[in-house]
Every structure is written in C-alpha cells, then in structure tokens.
N, C-alpha and C positions, 0 to 999 in steps of 0.2 A: 275821370268824371263818373265812369260806371261804378267804380269802387265806392266813391263818396255817396252816390245815389243809393247804392245798396245799403251802406251803413246808415244813411238817413232814414231809409224805409224800415229799418229794424229798431228804431228808437222806441223804447217802451217806458223808460224811467229817466229821471234827470241825469243819473250817472252815465247813461248811454249818450246823452247829449254832450256831456263833457268829454267822453271818449271821441266823439266825432270832432269836437273842437280841437282836441290834441292832434288828431289825424290831419286836420286841415292846417294847423299850425306847422306841423312837421313837413307837410308837402310844400307849404309856402316857403319855408326855410330852405328846403332842397332846391326849389326853383330859383330863389334869390341867389343861392350859391352858384348854381349852374349857369345862370344868365346875368352875371355881374358884369355890366358893361363899362366899368371904370377903365380908363385907358391902361392903367397898370395891370389889369386883369384880362385884357382881351386875348392874349396868347392862350391862356388857360381856357377861356370860354370857347374860342375857336377849336382848340384841341379837343375839348369835351364834345362839341358839336360834331366834329369830324369822327371821333371815336364812336359816338352814338349813331352815326350814319345820317345825321340831320343835314349835313352839308357835305359836299364832295371837294376834293382838291381843286377841281376845275372852277368851282365857285369861289375859290380863294384867289383866283387869277387877278393880278393887279397888285397884290401885296409884294413887298420886297422879299427876295429869296431868303434873307436871314430871318424874317418873320415866319415864313413858311417852314423853314427848318426848325424853328422854335416850336411851332405848332405840331410838327411831326414828332418832335422829341416829347412833347406832352402826351400825344397819342401813345407813344411807346411806353411811357411811364404808366398810363392808365391800363394798357394791355398787360403789363407785368403785374400790376396790382390786382387785376382781375384773375390772374392765373393762380 
C-alpha cells in the first residue's frame, strides 16, 4: 500500500495515472496467482505461504501427511528457484 500511495501522490500527468493503473494490475495478478484457492492449486498456495513465512507447518496440522509432503516439495522448488 505504501508503494501505491507514493506512486499516486506523484501523479502529475495522465501517463502517470496509466503507470499507476499498470502497477495495480500487475499487483492484482500477482495476488491472484499467489492466492488461487481452487482445490487443484491449494498445494501450491500453501507451499507459497509456507515459503513466504505467512503460515507455519504447525498451522498445517490436520492435513494428510501426503499433502504436507507435497507442500514441503513446493517450498523446496521455490527455494531452489530463488537461489
């Protein structure tokens, strides 16, 4: 929000407004990808949340062990991609 507020406060011309719109669209797409709660995508969502530190493994308690392993695998892939 800070970044968006800063960009909005710097708008002087119409093209600046379009740049803000592009920024907001890109952020929305990032959020939509990150928090895609379709059942077929939940492993990836939980893996991303775990990787980002937004949830802990303890908070995944109650999921089947195969699901937790798939989530850990996703975290591993994200870690390797970041390296």
